[in-house]
N, C-alpha and C positions, 0 to 999 in steps of 0.2 A: 490616712484618710480620717476626716473628722467633720462634725457638723459645725459650720461656721457661718456667720451672717454674711461674710464676703465671699463665700464659696459658691461653686456652681450649683444651680438648682437641682434638687433630687426629691422625688415624692414617692413615699411608700405608704400604702394603705394596709392596715392589718386588722385582723378580726380574731378575737379569742374564740377558739373552738372547744377546748376542754381545759378546765382547771384541775390540776392534780394536787397532791399534798403539798409539794414544794416547787413544782414546775408547771408550766403552762404550754399547751400546744396552740400555736397561732398559725394563721394563714396570712401570708404577706403577698400583696400584689403590687407590682411596680409600675409606675407611670414613666419612670426614667430608668436608665441602666448604667448607673455609676459603679465604679469598682468598689466591691465590698459593701454595697449600699444597704442590704438587709442587716448585715452584721453591725455596721456603724450606727444605723438608726436604732436598732434594738438596744445596743449597748448605751447609746445616748439617753434613752428613756429609763435606763436602769434594769433592763431585761436582756442581758447578753445571751447569746446562743451557747448552749452547753457544749463544751469541748473546744470552744474558740480560744486559742492561746494568744491571739493578738489583741482582741478588743474586749476581753473580760476584765482587764485591769486587776488581775490577781485571782480570777476564777473563784473557786469555792472558798479560798482564804478570805474573801471579802463578804461572804455570806454571814448573816447573824449567827452567833454561836448555837442557837437552838436549832437551826436548819443546816448547819455546816456538815454534819455527819451524812445526812441524806444527799447533799450536794456533792460531797467527795465520793460517795458510793456511785452516783450517777456518772460523774466524770470518769471514774475507773472503768465503768462498763462501756463508755463511748470510745471507740477506737479512733474517732475523728469528730468533727463538728456534727451536731445533730441538726443539720440543715440539709433539706432535700428539695429538689425541684420536682414537685409532684405533678405540676401541670405547666405546660408551656404552650402558648398560642401566638401565632404571627401570620402575616400575609406573605406568601411565597414571593420572593423578589422578582422572579421571572414570569410566572404564570398568573400571579395575583390571587391565586386560590388560598382560602384560609386553611391553615394547618393547626391542628390541635392535638397535643400529645399529653398522655398521662403516664405516670410511673408510680408504682406502689413503693412503700417504705422499704429500703434495702435491708437484706438479711443481716448484714453486719451491725446495723443499728437497732435491730429488733429487741435485743435484751435490754438496752438502755430505755427504749420507749416503754417496754413492758414494766420495767422498774419504776419509771416516772409515773405511769398510770396506776401502779399498784395492782396490775391485772395480769396474772400469769397466763390466763387464757389467750392473751394477745399473741403469745409466741406460737400458738397453734393455728392462728388465723392465716389463711392464704392471702388475705387482703386487709392488713391491719388498718390502713387509712380509711377504708370503707367501713370497717368495724367500728372505728372511732367517729364516724360521721363526717370525715374530712371532705369528701366529694359531695355529700348530700347538701353542703352549704352553698353549692353553686346557685347563683341567681339567674 
């Protein structure tokens, strides 16, 4: 998958929620639903998802030397990609009723998020995304 001028249209809107020392928490909203869309688009603008082995083009090895140690530390704490579907909404295909679901940051990714944020208190939070203001940004 790649961003190409002759490719199928794909639209991702993103908003920076928190800037940490070497990483950024973003909220991505999709207009389309292409395979790996978020990962491809973020990698294309030079902001790959931490832990993404396919679209990071070298991962922490491509980070500037001054930030490489921090990037490698975060990758080591991430058992998988730091990408999470925190909110999903759609119209039920049979009833037509709007369905809206939310999901907090998963437990296995909390150490990496706490390290990125530089906030050990985040590990004790029952709702880390709320703590970071993720859902407060709803318009």
